[in-house]
DRENZA-930295 format. One record per residue (C-alpha): residue in three letters; x, y, z. Coordinates in pm, whole numbers, plus 50000, padded with zeros to 5 digits. Example, Ala and Ser with C-alpha at 12.3 -4.5 7.8 and 13.67 -1.06 7.14 Angstrom:
BEGIN
ALA512304955050780
SER513674989450714
! end
This chain:
BEGIN
MET662047140529353
SER663957170729241
ASN662557195728966
ILE665027179228714
ALA663477146328793
LEU660007159328819
LYS660507176828464
TYR661637140928342
GLN658717126628450
PHE656557154828319
GLU658187149727995
GLN657357113628002
TRP653787123628021
ILE654287148127724
THR655667117427506
THR652337098027555
LEU650447128227401
GLU649887124527027
SER651237154126870
SER649017155126535
SER645867157526778
LEU647057187626961
SER646437224126866
GLU648847250826799
ILE647927266027159
GLN648327234627323
LYS651717228527185
LYS652317264227282
PHE651377257427634
LEU653387226327667
ASN656257246027533
LEU655557270127824
LEU655197246028091
ILE658657231527969
ASN660547263027915
TYR659447277128254
PHE659257246628437
ASP661837258128731
THR659827288628758
ILE656227268528785
PHE657597239428997
PRO658007253929319
LEU654457271529306
GLY651507258929478
ILE647727265629505
ASN647917287929810
GLY646867319429699
GLY646517307829350
ALA650447312829311
ARG651107287929040
ALA647877294728842
LYS648577332328840
LYS652127327028752
ILE651047304028446
GLY648417331228369
TRP651287358128346
LEU653577336928151
ILE650877327827903
GLU650127367727847
ASN653727377327843
ASN655407349727612
HIS652567339027376
GLU654427357627069
THR657507338627145
LEU656257303427235
PRO656837278426948
THR653817261326783
VAL655697228626740
PHE655607198026965
PRO657947204027245
ASN661747196227197
LEU662407173527519
ASN666167178227602
SER666187165927976
GLN667807131828050
ARG666507101227870
THR666677063327967
ASN668747054527668
SER671697073927801
GLU674627058727926
ARG673867033528216
PHE676197024028484
SER675986987228618
ARG678116999228894
ILE679427025929090
ASP682857026329245
GLU683457060429451
LEU681437088029634
VAL683217118329686
ILE681367141729936
GLY681567171730140
PRO681317196630241
PHE677657183430241
ARG675017180730519
GLY676837166130810
PHE679907162230634
ALA681977192030715
THR685187182130500
LYS685807160930189
GLU685397123230234
SER685677095229993
PHE683877062829986
VAL685307037729789
PHE682787006029667
ASP685326984129502
LYS683426953229646
LYS680226940129561
TYR678806945729899
THR679336977130084
PHE677906977230454
MET677517008030654
TYR676237013330980
GLY675807039831286
PRO673527051031510
ASN671017080031443
GLY672807111631388
SER675937096531276
GLY675897105430913
LYS674237077930738
SER671277099630598
SER673827124930470
PHE675737095830317
CYS672757083630153
GLU671367119130028
GLY674607122229899
LEU674377094829682
GLU670817104929608
TYR671717139629493
ALA674887128629293
LEU672847102029105
LEU669157116129103
ASP669687153829117
SER667317156429418
ILE666767146629784
ALA663127134329884
GLU663497144530216
ALA664167182330144
GLU661137183029913
SER658937166030155
LYS659787191730416
ARG659547218130141
ILE663137232330210
ARG665087244429909
LEU667617221729828
GLY670567247129820
THR669627252930196
TYR669237216630267
ILE672717204630139
GLN674407230130327
ASN677097221830592
THR676427239930890
GLN680117245731016
ASN681367256930648
SER678027279030550
TYR678367262730211
SER678307228630042
VAL679647211029754
ARG678177190529516
PRO678627150629573
LYS680117130929284
VAL679827096729221
TYR682387078628992
GLY682137045628802
MET684127028528494
ASP683247037328136
GLU683317013827871
LYS686787020227824
LYS687407011228210
GLN688347047728243
LYS687277064528582
VAL684347086628497
GLU681947108128691
VAL678647091728675
PRO675837119728542
ALA672737122928741
ASN669827105628598
SER666737100828780
ALA665017082828506
ILE667557055928526
TYR668477051928858
ARG665777064829097
PHE664597029029172
SER668307020229241
PHE667187033429595
VAL665347014529868
GLU664517036530149
LYS662937029630498
ASN660807061230462
ARG659137048730133
ILE658387015230332
ASP657167032430610
GLY654987055430408
PHE653577024830197
ALA652407009430533
ARG650887041030699
ILE648537051630438
THR644907039930461
ALA643697014030214
THR640367012430231
THR639707024429855
ALA641637017029545
SER642657053829514
ASN644277049629857
GLN645917017729730
LYS647067039029454
ASP648677064429680
ARG650197038429871
ILE652087025629522
ALA652837062429436
THR654457064429800
LEU656637034929741
PHE657597044329395
GLY658757080129510
LEU655917096529327
ASP654467116529606
ALA656547147729480
PHE655197143529121
SER651687135329232
ASP651907166229454
PHE653497187629165
VAL650527177028946
ASP648097182629242
LYS648907219129235
PHE647607224228899
THR644177239829003
ASP641187225928830
ASN639667258328824
PHE641887278828595
ASP639617308828531
SER639667347628519
ARG641457349028848
TYR644617338928689
ILE644257349828328
THR642757380928169
LEU639257369928062
ILE637497402328097
ASN638397432427897
GLN638607457728140
LYS639337486227909
GLU636137476027719
GLU634197475628045
ASN635467510128132
PHE634377521127790
LYS631537502127787
THR628847530627781
GLU630297548727495
ALA631157514627319
GLN627407501227363
LYS625867534527210
ILE628317532526928
GLU627527496226901
LEU623907501526889
SER624557528126608
GLU626357502926441
LYS623697480926444
ARG621197503426346
VAL623197510726034
ILE623247472525953
GLN619427470826023
ILE618887500625811
ASP620897482125518
ALA618537454325573
ASP615767478125570
MET616617493225282
GLY617187459925088
ASN614087451525220
HIS612537484125058
VAL614207473124773
GLU612257441124750
SER609207460624854
ALA609837482824548
GLU610207452324324
THR607037434624448
LEU605377470424401
ILE606637469324067
ASN605487434723984
GLU602157442024122
VAL601517471323909
ALA602747449023617
LYS602767477923377
GLU605227472623060
GLY608067500223078
VAL607557502823452
SER610927489223603
SER612147514423853
LEU610527536924125
ASN610967566223891
ASP609207548223650
LEU606607540123882
LYS605907572623973
ASN605707587423649
TYR602857561423566
LEU600907569223877
VAL601177606023910
GLY603587619123614
GLU606517638423616
ASP604137668223719
ASP602557648324014
VAL599167659523872
SER598977633323554
GLY599407596123554
ILE596887568323577
ILE595557581423897
ASN594857613423737
ASP593157597223449
LEU591047578323680
HIS589977611223884
GLU588757624623554
LYS587047594123417
LYS585407594523770
ALA584327631023705
GLU583307624723366
ASN579477629523240
ILE578777598923053
PRO575507606222827
ASP572737583822811
ASN572627558822557
LEU571107572822205
LYS567727560422150
PHE566887539521828
TYR563377556521856
THR565097588821727
ILE565347571221398
ASP562017556221416
LEU560587590521507
LEU561897605621196
PHE560557575820992
PHE557407579821166
ALA557387618121088
VAL558207615620745
SER555627588720704
LYS552947609120887
ILE554057639520666
TRP553557617520361
ALA550037604920508
ASP548937639720590
LEU550137653220263
GLY548007625520095
ILE545407635120291
LEU545627672620206
THR546107665119823
THR542817644519840
GLU540807671920046
LEU541987697219784
GLU540617678819518
ARG537307673219703
LEU537547712119807
TRP537727721719426
ASN534967697019355
ILE532737711019602
SER533617750419557
SER532557747419201
GLU529087735919322
VAL528707759319629
ASN529067793919462
TYR526127811519637
LYS526957809320011
ASN525707843020073
LEU522517839819924
TYR521687807420070
SER522737823420401
ALA520427853120351
ILE517387828820231
ASP518377804620548
SER518057837120796
ILE514767847020635
ALA513627813220714
GLN514877813121057
ASP513367848121103
ALA509787842421258
THR508637876921124
THR509117870220769
ASP506587853220503
LYS507897818220465
SER504827815320190
ILE506417831919900
CYS510037831319755
PRO511977860519888
ALA513637862519565
CYS510877861819299
LYS508117864419522
THR506567833619366
PHE504007814319596
ILE506047787219759
ALA503267762819651
ASN504067774219301
VAL507867771219275
PHE509727740619144
VAL511967743619423
ASN511327755019729
PRO513797782719816
PHE513817778520187
GLU514507740320133
ASN516907748719862
ALA518777772920073
ALA519087748520347
SER520117722520164
GLU522897744519996
LEU523817758420322
ALA524097723020434
LYS526767717020139
LEU527967746420206
GLY528837737720579
GLU530527706620435
LEU532737729020228
SER533427747220518
ALA534567718420707
LEU536617704520453
GLN538417739820420
ASN538677739420797
ARG540417704020770
ILE542637714520470
GLU543757745320671
GLU544257721220962
LEU546357697520754
GLY548447726820620
SER548897739320966
SER549797705621093
LEU552197697420800
SER553807731120869
LYS554307723321220
GLN555307684621139
VAL557877699320893
ARG559407724221128
LYS559447698221397
ALA560777671421177
SER563357695421056
SER564357711521377
ILE564217681421578
ASN564177647321420
ILE566337654221136
LYS568847676521321
GLU568777649021596
ILE569597621421342
ASN572497643921194
THR574017652521547
LEU573337614421624
LYS575197606821299
GLU578137627921409
THR578167616621735
ILE578517580421645
SER580687590821365
ASN578237575021120
GLN580137580120779
ASP576937583820584
ARG575477614720429
LYS573477636920652
VAL569707637120617
PRO568517667520408
GLU566477689920604
PHE563057699020521
THR562527736920422
GLU560237752120692
PHE557077770120578
ASP554247787020770
TYR550747778820676
ILE548867808720528
SER546087798620314
ILE544727770020088
ALA545677794119824
THR549367791719897
ILE549627754619964
GLU550977748019610
ASN553857770419695
TRP555287745319927
LYS553607712919876
VAL555527702419575
ARG558667710119745
LEU557977691920045
GLU557117661019829
LYS560557663319686
GLU562137670020003
LEU560307638420145
VAL561677617819841
ASP564907630719927
ILE564897620020291
GLU563437584920201
LYS566367579619953
GLU568847585620242
PHE567097564020468
GLN566697534820218
ASN570087519820384
THR569997524820775
GLU572067493920878
SER575247510820904
LEU573597537421098
TYR572047510421351
THR575427494621341
ASP577147525521450
LEU574577533621694
HIS574917498821863
ASN578727500521875
TYR578397537222029
ASN575827525322292
ALA578057496122363
THR580977516122423
LEU578707541522635
GLN578137511122815
GLN581437499522882
ARG582677532622949
ARG579787532323228
ALA580997498023338
GLU584457512223363
LYS583217542623565
ASN581507518123807
THR585127500023859
ILE586987531323887
ASP586827533424269
ALA588157499424310
SER591107509024040
LEU591617543424190
ARG591797526624527
LYS594187499924411
TYR596487527824241
GLN596117550524542
GLY597247520424736
PHE600347517824493
LYS601107556424535
ALA600707554624899
ARG603167524324901
TYR605327541324673
ASP605147570124892
ASP605827551225187
ILE609127532425027
VAL610487565624896
ALA609787586025246
THR611277556825412
LYS614207554225208
LYS614617591425246
THR614557584825622
LEU616817555925633
THR619137574325419
GLU619127603625622
GLN619367581725959
LYS622307563325799
ASP623877593625722
GLU623757607926054
LEU624787575226211
GLN627587571526006
THR628997606026061
GLU628397599326432
ILE630497564026405
LYS633127580326209
ASN633537607926459
PHE633787583826732
TYR636237562326565
ALA638427591826501
THR638117604826833
ASN638777572026999
GLU641257555126778
SER644117546927013
LYS641667536427260
LEU639617513827046
GLN643207502626914
GLU643927489827266
ILE640727474227334
LYS640967455027020
GLU644487441527077
GLN642867432627458
LYS640257416427283
GLU642457394727052
LYS644447387127372
ILE641707374827559
GLU640207351927265
ILE644027338427278
ASN643797334927644
LYS640407315227603
GLN642037292427388
TYR644917286227643
LEU642157283627900
GLU640727253527701
ALA644117238427630
TYR644977241328018
GLY641747222128112
ASP642047198327866
LEU645827190027902
ILE645887192728272
SER643027163528275
LYS645187145028092
LEU648107148428298
LYS646217142428613
THR644897110328438
TYR648257101128359
ARG649277106228721
ASN646497086028828
ASN647697057128614
LEU651397059828673
PRO651347039828950
ALA649877010728789
GLN651937013228496
LEU655007012128700
ALA653686981928889
GLU652966966528557
GLY654546932228511
LEU655846928128883
SER653336905929040
ASP654766872728999
ARG658396883729120
VAL656816902929397
ARG655106875529523
ASP658316852729495
TYR660336878829689
TYR657566882329956
ASN657666844829991
THR661426843830017
ILE661526871030295
ASN658836851630494
GLY660206816930434
HIS660266806630820
ASP656566815830806
PRO653946784830772
ASP652816780030419
PHE649536794730487
GLU650996826130571
LYS652586824930211
LEU651196839229894
GLY649636816229623
TRP649246843029385
LEU649526884229423
SER648026910029155
LEU649126945429159
PRO646686972129011
THR646836976528659
ALA644397006128659
PRO643657034528902
GLU640157018129042
GLN641786983629123
LYS643366970429454
ILE646216948929533
SER644736912829557
ILE646366884129701
SER645516846329795
PHE647166824730023
LEU648686790729942
GLY646026763729933
ASP643206789629964
GLY642546806129617
ARG639976831029773
PRO640856865129657
HIS641806890929960
ASP642366929329966
ALA646196925230061
LEU646166958930233
LEU643176949430465
ILE644226915430541
LEU647996916330602
SER649686930730911
GLU651686964030921
GLY654896939430938
HIS653976919830612
ILE652656950730438
LYS656186966130464
VAL657636934130333
LEU655296936530026
GLY656476972229995
LEU660136962030000
SER659456933029749
ILE657796957529522
LEU660626979529531
LEU662946952929469
ALA660936939829192
LYS660766972629020
ALA664736975729046
VAL665326940728898
LYS662996947628612
GLU664586979628536
ASN667756959828533
LEU669576981828772
GLY673266968328850
PHE673646983729183
LEU671146989329507
ILE671377013129759
PHE669567005330103
ASP668837032330351
ASP668407016130681
ILE665306992830539
VAL665806969230814
ASN664786995131070
ALA661456994830896
ILE661126957130919
ASP660656939431217
ASP663386910731355
ASP661526883731251
HIS661686891230882
ARG665356902730867
GLY666866869130813
GLY664806865230497
ILE665966897330386
ALA669266888330424
GLU668206856130221
LEU666896872829959
LEU669486900329897
LEU672416876529911
SER670916843629768
HIS668316849729506
PRO669046847329147
ASP667846881829060
LEU669566899129340
LYS672916882229468
ASP675186894329165
ARG674156929329209
GLN676146956229345
HIS674746962929714
ILE675386992829929
ILE673426989030235
THR673147010230563
CYS671437000730873
HIS671357015431248
GLY673476987531399
PRO675966961531355
ASP673606932631417
PHE671966931831044
ILE675526937430897
ASN676886910031087
LYS673706885530965
LEU674776895030617
GLU678516886230689
HIS677536856230852
LYS675296845730552
LEU678046853130331
GLY680586836430504
ALA684126845730657
SER685936839230319
THR683496857030090
ALA682986883830328
SER686616891930337
LYS686596894329946
GLU683266909429859
VAL682426933530139
ARG683666967930244
SER682496982330590
TYR682047018430715
ARG681447024831041
PHE679827059431138
VAL681037073331487
PRO678377083531701
PRO678237120031747
ASP678737121232101
SER682007103332049
VAL683597133431860
GLU684807164532001
GLU682957188031749
ARG680147187331474
GLY680697166931190
VAL680717132731035
ARG683257108131183
ILE683917074230971
SER685677044031071
VAL686827026230758
GLY689076997730878
ASP691467012030594
SER693497040830635
LYS694837041830266
HIS691987063830107
TYR692587088330395
LEU696047093330325
LEU695287093329959
ILE692817123030035
ALA695357138730266
GLN697957137129979
GLU695787153929730
ALA695117181330000
LEU698627188630011
GLU698837189529624
ARG696127217629667
ASP697837233229973
ASN694937227330170
ARG696987222530485
LYS693837217830737
ASP692617190030515
VAL695937171330526
ALA696117172830895
SER692617162630944
ASN692737131630712
CYS695877124630900
ARG694117124431222
ARG691357102031050
ALA694177078630897
MET695437074131268
GLU692127063431397
SER691987038431148
ILE695567026531210
SER695117024331581
GLU692257001031508
GLN693996980031288
LEU696956973931521
TRP694756969631804
ILE693246943331610
LYS696416928531505
LEU697936925531834
GLY694696912831989
LYS694906884331758
THR698506875231869
ARG698786886032191
ASN696466889132502
ILE696636925932548
ASN694676948832757
LEU694386986132672
THR693787014032898
VAL691557039832719
LYS689797067832816
MET686017072932676
ARG684077105932691
ALA680667093032745
PRO678927056832736
ARG678947040732393
ASN681587067032247
SER684597055532061
PRO687607055532304
ASP689777086032306
LEU692417084832025
SER694977099332235
THR694687074132520
VAL694767043932261
VAL698047055732085
ASP699427060732435
SER698307021132505
LEU699467010932192
ILE702817025732252
LYS703407008732583
GLU702626975432433
VAL704696978332110
LYS707556989032312
VAL707906952232461
ILE707436936232118
ASP710576927031929
GLY710796941331567
LEU708556965631654
GLN710886993031776
GLU710877015431466
LEU707117016431501
HIS707327023831883
ASN709567054131796
GLU707587066231532
LEU704387065131745
LYS706037083432032
GLU707467110231765
LEU703617113331660
LYS702707117832035
GLU705127148132071
LYS703547180332154
TYR703657196331846
PRO702957167131568
TRP699677157831784
SER698817193831801
LEU698617193531452
LEU696347162731423
ASN694047177631670
LYS694027210831497
GLY693087195731173
VAL689667185231307
HIS689087212131561
GLU688797248431531
GLN691427261331799
GLY691937297631760
ASN695057295932001
LEU697257275331778
PRO699657290631524
GLU698467287131162
PHE699587254130971
ASP702887255730802
ARG703257235530494
LYS706497215930619
ASP704947208330922
VAL701987192630763
SER704127174230492
ASP706287159030771
LEU703007148130951
LEU701667132030673
ILE705017113530578
LEU705227101630939
VAL701597088830921
LEU702517072230604
SER705447057430754
ILE703067045031078
GLU700587029330834
LYS703037010630623
LYS704866997330933
VAL701186987031084
SER700226970130751
ALA703336948230779
VAL702556935731127
LYS701496899731128
! end
């Protein structure tokens, strides 16, 4: 299978893909494989040659590869199909040193010759002309140009096959592997089918692949490695690797910038959370929060307020008894003033009675003096017994009264002194405290009038202040008639103090709370400052890095983009090559689809002389890769694995039957058999002849059959019958290599006309050597024809020479013997003369020089070779007329 045939089979796989399901990269990859098929095709897996080339092609052609489904322009099966071929023109090519023409103007063309005689060169010429490939060259891994070169000429000419187009014009048949590949039925394929082990379904699949000539395609597919990786395509950014340390550092910086942005975002959230927790109207930003907490001057704000409140000395509650004390003091003053008034009245009364205190005191002192006379009145000297009132008793009584007066005076003095003190105290303490209290509690009532302070001097001065005091007491009492507002204000004031004390008790908690807010604020601000400074520093570093490494980074970026694309190709490769291998695995079963019944029929026909129990009842070819070829025998329905139970000879027959069934299914008009009988044992050759010549599927097709010897050809001609064979068979015999004098294919065709036509065409091209060589080949055929004709009418015996056993007779001795025989036959005198003329030294030397490289002979003269051709044409005409 040539690269063109392979490409066609490859394209056949592509047509099975669903375009809409393919990515752009997959389409690009398919276009790459198509566009560079001839480059990829010869490369194998050794050293990763194909994979490396594919990787190189991807990296160097990605941009220009189409993203559309491949436009498949190779040969297609819907091109013009020729149902028969009419001629092969070949040479120089392989063993053909000169140009030869094979005419296929009959239904059957039979060709035979021993090994090395040129049969393979002939079949390969047809193969190359029709398929554009030669399987043998591919299997031996020989470049086609080298394989087809003729060693004598050191060059080759592409063989051409001709046929008749729809207008019955002779045209060259274009090579088309898709159409004609199953026209060839080759011994090697049949042998290969029989040789491969058949222990597994996979082995049997390989047998069918070999039979259908898919080995090359399978081998081509296998050379796509399953491990297409970084060894073959760039997947590692080496520039990036070399730059890794620097890049990682800057990458960390970039990540840090991103993290900083995230952290700053988090701090924004933290700030919002803090502001929400503070929940102070008018505080909506960090600046507002700062002013609220510590003020613009950092020493005010709520925290400072709390500190001040914490340091504040809150007075004790004002006592309600201050008012009570004033009431008590006023009441006491009133009471003592009342007592004073009463005592003063008593004093005045007692004072009027007790006016002789000194007298009474003197008398009492006399009475107390033991030395005085107590019997007489000390004043009047009247005897005590005679006085109306005892002066001593009276003085004692009056002195007693006088003591009471003195006590009263003392009490009055005490009261006066006490009142002085009480007034002073009430005025300086109680009233002032009340007024101070009223000011403290912001009572709106008038102040309590103050007493006029006085010092107690004597009873005689009491009246100086007593009246004033009474009046001031009245005024004070008047002010104290309604104390409800004072009590209310005092209660409220004390409540306020209590609240302030309670607040003070909570100041520590509040202070801790707001100090916590402040600490969080400070942390947010400090962190923001730190993050901002870090970010600015990192961004400067990053900016400088990119500025310094701009070109290097651009190269790395481009390489990275390229690698990303390569990764897509890697995925596309894995997916598509997997599908290709699946297609390859399924292909033998696809090609064998629908052939089972026909294969069984052909197999039974070839084995027609076997007993019925050796014939097949049914046969099933694989329809999936995991299946085997299954058969049953007539009269026994049990299934069997065909390739395990059949003999090698029967397996070969099975292989031939499959090839013929495929050719018939493809509706091919001509079949080319390359020495197939050499692959089949003698017992089945009659069955093959029966199948090819008598079966309705095959008998009307054109057959070109080559084989090793004449036995099978004779069998075919016998099967056809003499009459049919004479009309429908053209035979060619390849001359054994040891029968020719130099390297090259020599053919005995039984008809000289085609060689003479070639000689005439060579003369027109002025190719004088080809004229001489084809005249000689024509003479070989003419001599054989004349020998045959004379043998049929006369009992002649020619004396000839042979250079070696099994060689053809030497042409010179054949012509010499024919000259002797013709000489004595009436009516053949002119033929005798022309044969003798041909045997003259110079003409015969021209014949020899046409096929031998003899340096001692002169160059060809155009007139000489023209005369030689005219002479041979004349001889051919006269031999044709012999009865």
